[in-house]
C-alpha positions in Angstrom: 14.8 149.1 -142.4 18.2 150.1 -141.1 20.1 152.8 -143.0 22.8 151.8 -145.4 26.3 153.2 -145.5 27.0 154.8 -148.8 30.5 154.4 -150.3 31.9 155.5 -153.7 33.5 152.5 -155.3 36.2 152.6 -157.9 36.4 149.3 -159.7 38.0 147.9 -162.8 35.5 147.9 -165.6 36.0 144.2 -166.4 35.3 143.3 -162.8 32.2 145.5 -162.8 30.9 143.8 -166.0 31.4 140.4 -164.4 29.6 141.5 -161.2 26.7 142.8 -163.3 26.4 139.6 -165.3 26.5 137.6 -162.1 23.9 139.8 -160.5 21.6 139.4 -163.6 22.0 135.6 -163.3 21.0 135.8 -159.6 18.2 138.3 -160.3 19.8 140.9 -158.0 20.9 144.5 -158.5 24.6 145.1 -158.9 24.7 146.7 -155.5 22.9 143.8 -153.9 25.3 141.4 -155.6 28.4 143.3 -154.2 26.8 143.2 -150.8 26.1 139.5 -151.1 29.7 138.8 -152.2 31.1 140.8 -149.3 28.8 139.2 -146.7 29.7 135.7 -148.1 33.4 136.5 -147.8 33.0 137.8 -144.3 31.1 134.7 -143.2 33.7 132.4 -144.8 36.5 134.1 -142.8 34.4 134.3 -139.6 34.5 138.1 -139.6 30.8 138.8 -139.9 29.3 140.1 -136.6 26.5 137.9 -135.4 23.1 139.6 -135.3 19.9 138.4 -133.8 17.7 139.0 -136.9 16.3 136.7 -139.5 18.5 138.2 -142.3 21.4 135.8 -141.9 19.1 132.8 -142.1 17.6 134.1 -145.3 21.0 134.5 -146.9 21.8 130.9 -146.3 18.8 129.7 -148.2 
């Protein structure tokens, strides 16, 4: 598994609560939900680098 970049995040408590609720609804961790949100936004704006692994096809399911 590739290593992950660690980044301290400062976020409005109301936004954090909303992300946590959304993550719970999707049965993800809060960190996983934030990563999903960012990846989705990058795909929508065609800024996500294309990789030749199966991860991107799993995210579309």
